Each structure stands twice: as C-alpha cells, then as structure tokens.
C-alpha positions in Angstrom: 22.7 -17.2 2.3 19.4 -17.3 4.0 19.0 -19.1 7.3 15.9 -19.8 9.5 15.9 -20.7 13.1 13.0 -21.7 15.4 13.7 -20.4 18.9 10.9 -22.4 20.4 12.1 -25.7 19.0 15.8 -24.7 19.0 16.4 -26.1 15.5 17.3 -24.6 12.1 14.6 -24.7 9.4 14.5 -24.4 5.7 11.6 -21.9 5.6 10.2 -19.1 7.6 7.6 -21.5 9.1 8.7 -24.1 11.6 7.7 -27.6 10.3 7.3 -28.8 14.0 5.4 -26.1 15.8 4.2 -24.1 12.7 5.3 -20.8 14.3 7.3 -18.1 12.6 11.1 -18.7 12.4 13.7 -15.9 12.6 15.4 -15.1 9.4 19.0 -14.0 8.9 20.6 -13.3 5.5 24.2 -13.0 4.5 25.6 -12.0 1.1 29.3 -12.7 0.3 31.7 -11.1 -2.1 34.1 -13.0 -4.4 37.1 -10.8 -4.9 38.4 -12.9 -7.8 35.1 -12.8 -9.8 34.2 -9.3 -8.5 30.5 -10.0 -7.9 28.3 -10.9 -4.9 27.7 -14.6 -4.2 25.1 -16.5 -2.2 27.5 -18.9 -0.5 30.7 -18.3 1.3 32.6 -20.4 -1.3 32.4 -19.2 -4.9 30.9 -21.9 -7.1 32.9 -20.6 -10.1 36.5 -20.2 -8.9 36.4 -21.9 -5.5 37.7 -18.9 -3.6 36.4 -18.2 -0.2 34.0 -15.2 -0.2 33.9 -12.5 2.5 30.8 -11.0 4.2 29.7 -7.9 2.4 26.0 -7.3 3.4 22.8 -8.8 4.6 21.2 -8.1 1.2 22.2 -6.5 -2.1 20.9 -5.1 -5.3 22.6 -4.3 -8.6 23.5 -0.6 -9.4 22.8 0.0 -13.1 24.9 2.3 -15.2 22.5 5.3 -14.9 22.7 5.2 -11.2 26.4 4.6 -11.4 26.7 7.9 -13.4 24.8 9.7 -10.7 27.1 8.2 -8.0 30.1 9.2 -10.1 29.0 12.8 -10.2 28.4 12.8 -6.5 31.9 11.3 -5.7 33.9 13.1 -8.4 32.2 15.7 -10.5 35.3 16.0 -12.7 35.1 12.4 -13.8 31.4 11.3 -13.8 32.0 8.2 -15.9 34.6 6.8 -13.6 32.4 3.9 -12.4 31.4 2.7 -15.8 33.9 -0.2 -15.6 33.4 -1.1 -12.0 31.2 -3.7 -10.4 28.8 -1.5 -8.5 26.1 -2.8 -6.0 24.1 -1.4 -3.1 24.0 -3.4 0.1 21.9 -2.4 3.1 22.2 1.3 2.2 26.0 1.4 1.4 27.5 1.4 -2.1 29.8 -1.5 -2.9 32.3 -0.6 -5.6 34.5 -3.5 -6.7 34.0 -5.1 -3.3 34.7 -1.9 -1.3 32.1 -0.1 0.7 31.5 3.5 0.1 29.1 5.5 2.3 27.0 8.2 0.7 24.7 10.2 3.0 21.3 10.4 1.3 20.2 12.8 4.0 22.9 15.3 3.2 22.2 15.0 -0.5 18.6 15.5 0.0 19.2 18.7 2.0 21.4 20.3 -0.7 20.3 23.8 -1.8 18.2 24.0 -4.9 21.2 25.3 -7.0 23.3 22.3 -6.2 20.5 19.9 -7.2 20.1 21.7 -10.5 23.9 21.5 -11.0 23.9 17.7 -10.5 20.9 17.3 -12.8 22.6 19.3 -15.6 25.7 17.1 -15.3 23.7 14.0 -15.4 21.8 15.1 -18.5 25.1 16.0 -20.1 26.8 12.6 -19.7 23.8 10.1 -19.7 24.1 9.5 -23.5 27.8 8.5 -23.1 27.0 5.5 -20.9 28.5 2.2 -22.1 26.6 -0.9 -21.1 29.2 -3.5 -22.1 31.0 -3.8 -18.8 27.8 -3.9 -16.8 26.5 -6.7 -19.1 29.7 -8.7 -18.3 29.2 -8.2 -14.6 25.5 -9.2 -14.9 26.4 -12.4 -16.8 29.0 -13.4 -14.2 26.5 -12.8 -11.3 23.9 -15.0 -13.0 26.4 -17.7 -13.9 27.9 -18.0 -10.4 24.6 -18.0 -8.6 22.7 -20.4 -10.8 22.2 -23.0 -8.1 20.4 -20.4 -5.9 18.3 -19.5 -8.9 17.3 -23.1 -9.5 16.3 -23.4 -5.8 14.0 -20.4 -5.7 12.6 -21.0 -9.1 11.7 -24.7 -8.5 10.3 -24.0 -5.0 8.2 -21.1 -6.3 6.7 -23.2 -9.1 5.9 -26.1 -6.8 4.2 -23.8 -4.4 2.1 -22.2 -7.1 1.1 -25.5 -8.6 0.0 -26.8 -5.2 -3.2 -24.7 -5.6 -4.3 -26.2 -8.9 -6.4 -28.8 -7.2 -8.3 -26.2 -5.3 -8.7 -23.4 -7.9 -9.2 -23.0 -11.6 -7.4 -20.3 -13.5 -10.5 -18.2 -13.8 -10.6 -18.1 -10.0 -7.1 -16.6 -9.7 -5.5 -13.2 -10.3 -2.2 -11.5 -9.9 -2.0 -8.3 -8.0 0.3 -6.2 -10.3 1.9 -2.9 -9.2 4.6 -2.5 -11.9 7.3 -3.1 -9.4 10.0 -5.8 -9.5 8.3 -8.1 -7.0 4.9 -8.2 -8.7 6.8 -8.6 -12.0 8.6 -11.7 -10.7 5.4 -13.2 -9.2 3.6 -12.6 -12.6 6.4 -14.4 -14.4 6.5 -17.3 -11.9 2.7 -17.8 -12.0 2.4 -17.8 -15.8 5.4 -20.2 -15.9 4.0 -22.5 -13.3 0.5 -22.6 -14.7 1.7 -22.8 -18.3 -0.9 -20.1 -19.2 -1.2 -16.4 -19.9 -4.9 -16.4 -19.2 -4.7 -15.5 -15.5 -6.1 -12.0 -14.8 -3.8 -9.2 -13.6 -5.2 -6.3 -11.6 -3.1 -3.1 -11.7 -3.7 -0.8 -8.7 -3.4 2.7 -10.2 -3.2 5.2 -7.4 -2.8 8.0 -10.0 0.4 8.8 -8.2 2.6 6.2 -9.8 6.0 7.1 -11.2 5.9 8.0 -14.9 8.2 5.1 -15.6 5.7 2.7 -14.0 3.0 3.7 -16.5 5.5 3.3 -19.3 6.5 -0.2 -18.0 2.9 -1.3 -17.8 2.5 -0.4 -21.5 5.6 -2.5 -22.3 4.5 -5.3 -20.2 1.3 -5.8 -22.2 3.3 -5.8 -25.4 6.3 -7.9 -24.4 6.8 -11.2 -26.2 6.5 -13.2 -22.9 3.5 -11.3 -21.5 1.5 -10.3 -24.6 -2.1 -11.6 -24.2 -2.2 -11.4 -20.4 -5.5 -9.9 -19.4 -5.1 -6.8 -17.2 -7.6 -4.4 -15.7 -6.7 -1.2 -13.9 -8.3 -0.3 -10.6 -8.4 3.5 -10.3 -10.6 6.0 -8.4 -11.5 8.5 -11.1 -13.9 10.3 -8.8 -11.2 11.8 -6.7 -8.4 14.2 -7.3 -5.3 13.8 -5.0 -4.3 17.5 -4.9 -7.8 18.6 -4.2 -8.1 16.2 -1.4 -4.8 17.4 0.1 -6.3 20.8 0.4 -9.3 19.4 2.3 -7.8 16.8 4.6 -4.1 17.8 4.4 -1.3 15.8 2.7 -0.9 12.1 3.7 1.7 11.4 6.4 3.4 8.2 7.7 0.7 7.6 10.3 -2.2 8.9 8.1 -1.7 7.4 4.6 -5.3 8.1 3.6 -4.2 8.1 -0.1 -3.8 4.3 0.0 -7.4 3.8 1.2 -8.9 6.4 -1.1 -6.9 5.7 -4.3 -5.9 2.0 -3.9 -7.8 -0.2 -1.5 -11.3 0.9 -2.4 -10.7 0.9 -6.1 -9.1 -2.6 -6.1 -11.9 -4.0 -3.9 -14.5 -2.8 -6.4 -12.6 -4.4 -9.3 -12.2 -7.7 -7.5 -15.9 -7.8 -6.6 -16.9 -7.0 -10.1 -14.5 -9.4 -11.8 -15.3 -12.4 -9.5 -18.9 -11.6 -8.5 -20.1 -15.2 -9.3 -17.1 -17.0 -7.8 -17.2 -18.6 -4.4 -13.4 -19.0 -4.1 -10.8 -16.5 -5.2 -7.0 -16.9 -5.1 -4.7 -13.8 -5.2 -1.0 -13.9 -5.9 0.9 -11.0 -4.2 4.5 -9.9 -4.4 4.9 -9.4 -0.7 8.3 -10.1 0.9 9.0 -10.2 4.7 12.5 -8.7 4.3 11.0 -5.5 2.8 9.8 -3.8 6.0 9.2 -4.7 9.7 5.4 -4.6 9.2 5.6 -7.1 6.3 7.7 -9.4 8.4 4.4 -10.3 10.1 2.7 -11.5 7.0 1.9 -15.2 6.4 2.6 -16.9 3.1 -1.0 -17.8 2.9 -3.9 -16.0 4.6 -7.6 -15.0 4.1 -8.2 -11.5 2.8 -9.4 -9.0 5.4 -11.4 -7.3 2.6 -13.0 -9.9 0.4 -14.9 -12.8 1.6 -13.7 -16.2 0.4 -10.5 -14.7 -1.0 -7.2 -16.4 -0.2 -4.0 -14.4 -0.5 -0.7 -16.1 -1.2 2.8 -14.7 -1.5 5.1 -17.1 -3.5 8.2 -15.0 -2.9 7.6 -14.1 0.7 10.9 -15.5 1.9 13.0 -14.0 -0.9 15.5 -11.2 -0.4 16.4 -8.5 -2.9 19.4 -10.7 -4.0 16.9 -13.4 -5.1 14.5 -11.0 -6.9 17.3 -9.5 -9.0 18.9 -12.9 -9.6 15.6 -14.2 -11.0 15.0 -11.1 -13.2 18.5 -11.0 -14.6 18.7 -14.8 -15.1 15.4 -15.0 -17.1 16.1 -11.7 -18.9 12.8 -10.2 -17.8 11.9 -6.6 -18.7 11.3 -4.5 -15.6 10.5 -1.0 -14.5 13.2 1.4 -15.6 12.9 3.4 -12.3 15.2 0.7 -10.8 17.9 1.7 -13.3 17.8 5.2 -12.0 18.5 4.1 -8.5 15.1 3.5 -6.9 15.1 0.5 -4.6 11.3 0.4 -4.6 8.7 2.0 -6.9 5.2 3.1 -6.0 3.7 6.5 -5.3 6.5 8.9 -6.1 5.5 11.4 -3.3 4.8 8.8 -0.6 5.6 10.1 2.9 7.3 6.7 3.6 9.9 7.5 0.8 13.4 7.9 2.2 15.9 10.7 1.6 17.4 8.9 -1.4 14.1 8.5 -3.2 13.3 12.2 -2.6 16.7 13.1 -3.9 16.1 11.1 -7.0 12.7 12.7 -7.5 14.4 16.2 -7.4 16.9 15.1 -10.0 14.7 13.1 -12.4 11.2 14.6 -11.7 12.2 18.2 -11.0 9.1 20.0 -12.2 6.7 17.5 -10.5 8.6 17.5 -7.3 8.6 21.3 -6.8 5.0 21.5 -7.7 4.4 19.1 -4.8 6.7 21.1 -2.6 4.6 24.2 -3.2 1.4 22.3 -2.2 3.1 21.2 1.0 4.2 24.8 1.8 0.7 26.1 1.1 -0.7 23.6 3.6 1.9 24.6 6.2 0.9 28.2 5.8 -2.8 27.3 6.0 -2.3 25.5 9.3 -0.1 28.2 10.8 3.1 26.2 10.9 6.2 28.1 12.0 8.7 28.5 9.2 6.6 26.7 6.5 9.5 26.0 4.1 11.6 24.5 6.9 8.6 22.4 8.0 8.5 21.0 4.5 12.1 20.6 3.6 13.0 18.9 6.9 10.2 16.4 6.4 8.1 17.5 9.4 4.9 17.1 7.3 5.5 13.4 7.2 5.0 13.1 11.0 1.7 15.1 10.9 -1.2 13.7 13.0 -4.8 14.9 13.2 -6.7 17.6 11.4 -5.7 20.7 13.5 -6.2 23.8 11.4 -8.5 22.2 8.8 -12.1 23.2 8.4 -13.2 19.7 7.5 -12.0 18.4 10.9 -14.7 20.3 12.7 -17.3 17.9 11.2 -15.8 15.2 13.4 -17.4 16.9 16.4 -20.7 15.4 17.5 -22.9 17.4 19.9 -25.3 15.3 22.0 -26.8 15.0 25.4 -28.7 12.2 27.2 -32.5 12.6 27.2 -33.7 13.9 30.6 -36.8 11.7 30.7 -35.5 8.5 29.2 -32.3 6.6 30.3 -31.7 5.0 27.0 -32.4 8.0 24.7 -30.0 10.5 23.3 -30.5 13.9 21.6 -28.1 14.9 18.8 -27.5 18.2 17.1 -26.3 17.3 13.6 -24.0 19.4 11.4 -25.8 18.1 8.4 -29.6 18.1 7.8 -31.4 14.8 8.1 -31.9 13.0 4.8 -32.8 9.5 3.6 -29.1 8.7 3.6 -29.0 8.8 7.4 -31.3 5.8 7.6 -28.9 3.9 5.3 -26.2 4.2 7.9 -28.4 2.7 10.6 -29.0 -0.5 8.6 -26.1 -2.4 10.3 -28.2 -2.2 13.5 -31.3 -3.8 11.9 -34.0 -3.4 9.3 -35.5 0.0 8.5 -39.3 0.4 9.0 -41.0 3.7 8.2 -44.5 2.5 8.6 -44.6 1.9 12.4 -43.4 5.4 13.3 -45.2 8.7 13.7 -44.7 10.4 10.4 -45.5 13.8 11.8 -42.6 13.4 14.2 -40.3 11.9 11.6 -40.1 8.5 13.5 -38.3 5.6 11.8 -38.1 2.2 13.5 -35.1 -0.2 13.4 -36.2 -3.8 13.8 -34.2 -7.0 14.2 -34.8 -10.0 11.9 -37.6 -11.3 14.2 -39.4 -7.9 13.8 -38.7 -6.7 17.3 -37.8 -3.0 17.9 -34.1 -2.3 18.3 -34.2 1.5 18.3 -36.3 4.4 17.2 -35.0 7.4 15.3 -36.9 10.7 15.6 -36.2 13.7 13.4 -37.8 15.4 10.5 -36.2 15.4 7.1 -34.3 18.7 6.5 -33.8 19.5 10.3 -30.7 18.9 12.3 -32.3 17.6 15.5 -32.2 13.8 16.0 -33.4 11.7 18.9 -32.3 8.1 19.1 -34.1 5.8 21.6 -32.5 2.4 22.3 -34.8 -0.5 22.9 -32.0 -3.0 22.9 -28.4 -2.3 24.0 -26.5 -5.1 22.2 -26.3 -3.3 18.8 -23.2 -4.1 16.7 -21.8 -6.2 19.6 -22.3 -3.6 22.3 -22.6 -4.9 25.9 -23.4 -1.6 27.7 -25.4 1.5 27.1 -22.2 3.6 26.9 -20.7 1.3 24.2 -24.1 1.3 22.3 -24.1 5.1 22.2 -20.6 5.1 20.8 -21.8 2.8 18.1 -24.5 5.3 17.2 -21.9 8.1 17.2 -19.9 6.1 14.7 -22.7 6.1 12.1 -23.5 9.8 12.8 -19.8 10.6 12.2 -19.9 8.8 8.9 -23.0 10.7 7.9 -21.4 14.1 8.8 -18.0 13.4 7.3 -18.5 11.1 4.4 -16.2 12.1 1.5 -16.8 8.8 -0.4 -13.3 7.6 0.5 -14.6 4.0 0.0 -12.9 2.7 3.1 -16.3 1.3 4.2 -16.5 -0.6 0.9 -13.2 -2.2 1.6 -14.2 -3.2 5.2 -17.4 -5.0 4.1 -16.6 -8.6 3.2 -20.0 -9.0 1.7 -19.9 -6.2 -0.8 -23.0 -4.7 0.8 -21.8 -1.1 0.9 -21.5 1.2 -2.1 -20.4 4.8 -1.9 -20.1 7.3 -4.8 -19.9 11.0 -5.6 -23.0 12.6 -7.0 -23.0 15.3 -9.7 -24.2 17.9 -7.2 -21.0 17.5 -5.1 -22.7 15.4 -2.4 -22.1 11.7 -1.7 -24.4 8.7 -1.8 -24.0 6.0 0.9 -26.0 2.8 0.2 -26.2 -0.5 2.1 -27.8 -3.4 0.3 -30.3 -5.0 2.7 -30.1 -8.4 1.0 -26.2 -8.5 1.2 -25.8 -7.0 4.6 -25.6 -9.7 7.4 -25.6 -7.1 10.2 -22.2 -8.2 11.4 -21.4 -4.7 12.6 -17.8 -4.7 11.2 -18.3 -1.5 9.3 -19.6 0.3 12.4 -16.5 0.2 14.6 -13.7 -0.8 12.3 -12.1 2.6 12.3 -11.7 5.1 15.1 -15.1 6.7 15.8 -16.4 4.6 12.9 -15.2 6.7 10.0 -11.8 6.5 8.3 -11.8 10.3 7.6 -12.5 10.9 11.3 -9.4 8.8 12.1 -7.4 11.0 9.7 -8.8 14.3 10.8 -9.2 13.8 14.5 -8.3 17.0 16.3 -5.4 16.8 18.6 -5.9 18.8 21.8 -3.2 20.8 23.5 
C-alpha cells in the first residue's frame, strides 16, 4: 500500500503532490504477504481469501526461475533446483522464499575468488536447461488475480493523465524516451494504449554500453504483435569510443559519470532537435519513478526540459513502486528485457560505476568475458595513475570513488596561464596551450558579435561587439601563435558584475578551447540548438556557434565548473 502525507498541511493525500499547498508529500509504501495464497498483496487483507496479510517489505519484485536457480546454487549447491516450486520474491534487498526472508550478502558474493565465480557459472550452465516454468506461472497468475484492483487503479489513472495532454499536443509533437528497461516499456505501453495509436515516436538512447539482452529486447520490441509499427530512432554517438576515452580521461566514477554526457545526453539532444526542428511544443514521456533513487525523488511529474527549449517532460508512472511496475507487466502479458529474469533489478550500462555488488556479481556470471576485459582496463588505469595495489584498487571498487584527473596527461590542459596587463586594468595576457585558430573566435560569440574589420590585422585584433555595435572586448593574438591579450571594454559579460568574475568567464571559454574533446555537453546545455561540436577527420574538433540562433544568454559559458565539462571531470586535485 502506498500512502502520501503532507507535513505542512498535516493531512493524508492520494498523490505525491499536496492538493492544498501543491508541495511534495512524503511517500511510504508497504507490501504485505498472504500466507494462504503464498504471494505478495497490496492491501493488508487478501482480496482473494480474506486472510489478514503480514508486513513483508516496503517494495518487492518477482524472482524468475533463472534467478531462482542461481540463488539455489548459492544456498545449496547440491540441490540447485530446490526453489523451482517455491514462491520467490525480492523485497528491499532480501530474498523472500514462501514468505520467509533469506539474507544473501551480495558484497560477499562479489568478493569471491575467480575460481569460485567460475564454479557457480558452470553449475548454472549445467542446470539452466532443466528449469520448469509451470510453478512460476501459477504464482504469477495468482499474484495478478489477487492484485487486480490495484492494477485497475494505476492503469486508469495513468491513462487519464496521458490523455489530459491531448488538448495541448498532437501525436507528432510527442515522443517516448525508450531505454529498453521495464519502466520505459510500461510507459510505452500506457501511452500507446491511452492514445489509441502506435504512431508516437520512440527515441532509444544507445550508450553503446547497454546489456546485450537490451539490444535483443529492442529488436523483439519492434517485431512484437502489440508494438510492431511503432517508429523508433536510436540516438548514438558513433564518433567516440568508450574504451579509448577511458584511456584519455580515466574510467567514469560515481561523481564523474562523463559517459552519460558523452554517449547519451548529447546524442539524444541532437536526435530530438532534428526530429522536432519545426515544432514549437514538444512533449516527452519518461519512465522516471521517485522510488528508484534519492535523486529521482526530487523530480516533478511534469516539468520543462533543462536541455530543449519548449519541451515538456512528463512521467506518468512517477509515483509507482516496483510492485506496480511488475503487476502491470505481468497482468497485460507484456514482453520485457530478459535481463530481469537473470536477476537484474535495473538495466542500463552494464559497467556503470553506480551498479551495486549484486549487478557486478551477475556480470561476472553471465558476462564473464566482457567483465574481465573491463577489469583489465581498470587495472591498467590504476597502474597508469600509480595506484597502490592496482588489483585491490579495482576489485574493492575504489575506482568508483575517483575524483579529478590526477596522473592523466589530458588534465594538464585544464591549466590556464595568465597575468593581468601591467598598463591596462581591464586587460589580461594569456599563454595558451593550443595555437590560436578561427575556432577561438567561435567560443567568444556568447559575449557578443565577432567583427574582424575594426581591428588591426597586423596585430591579429578581433573586436567583440554588442547588438548595438558597441565594443565589448578586444582580442589580440595572431593565428598560429599562443599569446592572447583580452581587453575588456564592458565588464557585464555573460552576467558578470565585477572584473574578477568577467575574467573567470573568459577563462571558461579558453578552457573549452584548450580541452574540447567534442563531448557534446555544450550542445546539451544550449536550449536554442545554437552550438554544434564534431570530430574532424584529422583528429581535431570543430566547435561552431550559430550567430542567428545564439541569443547571448551566456548559459553555455558558466554552466559547468570552469566552463568545460571535461574540465570538471579532469580537474586536478591538489594535496
């Protein structure tokens, strides 16, 4: 049972938004167990047999026979199939077998020696073909039957919510953000059901690091009877290679998940801009749920996109828990990603630093070759950056807590050498790590309009003007040299209110110029699609700002630490 309570108004609510003060309510969820029916129930009284249920967890998911086999091996290797005729679930990290909680330490499993992991994998492969689905199917049918009222509640509310946007948007102004996970699968099904149409566009964010089973599911999705004909486009950064980038900037960590920006956000932003370039309103359906993580608890059900202008993002299932998601999938008989049958609670990038011990353990069992190739990459990085006991550093997960670019050559490009001009208070001399080119002037466009005619060509002067034609700043530096003088004629560039802040704004753009790796973060920041970044055949990057689209808002200048996302990732930690 899900309950909401508004602390400010001191009253219970039906949703996560208070109908009185419109503030966020606090959510509490309770799942009960019916000992007679041997399945989880939403209410404390079983709708089927009338027996009083007992508290079992705050949330719950089904454990499919393939995962049950693995659990059986872990609990009793002599009888791996012992759980095939048990009602097995996972609630808040504990396994619930016929209503009894069994604790299994994922941390201990993940720390097992290589030989033990291989032994478990061999046993699994030996017995997997002996799995009998009959008992599980009975449990599934019972779960669906007993919790039908809850299904009707979430189904009807979700459909009403989606249909409420039909008076504001047409179908060709909508799209579903599709990841191949259970949540986006449910949202896709709800949306097509509510709209009565399969014509709504789906955009698949392909990070290139998805689980193999995710790619297989995507193929099935496009061929399934209920979903065939749904238009889907993939957003993928084909210009970058994940492993090569790891060697340059280090592997992603919990606080520096550069992979999301490089391989997901930028690519998706480009696809959205291209698909809806002539649209003034865009509606995106996301499968975000507040109960997933603490950070997602802060999401609103409806909000404006931080990346795309005039895009509204809505989450029809934002208040659902895992119980609800699986109830919907199993009730409607919807095909889903097979990774969940193996025991994954979430799917996404298989090597994500946010993955827990259980996900890592599953990767070792089911993706042995790929996992140990990744492990070797991490060890090589640890050696490269002079980590003590590299293998221990990797196996204990210390790489996930990495911060900064210490030990990496690329990090040195984050350093900017400058000194104030001795004769002019508002002038600064910079010693660049990259020779001046036309691209440098592109990065100064957020401050104004480039004018090369007013300046002294012999000195390499370029003027930056405001929209009234007044001089904002003067750049002085010849093409091919590394000496740049910047003279400020106006301080309030990109929202600056002091000379010191204005100089920091200039440093932001110089940092971009020195460090740009075409990560596309800047593209994602610009709501007006004015910025385009791409790799050139010669190995360099091209950074362009469209004068006609740029509104000089300055958001791209200071959005990231020191202006550049890669500077944020590679910032050198002192001490």
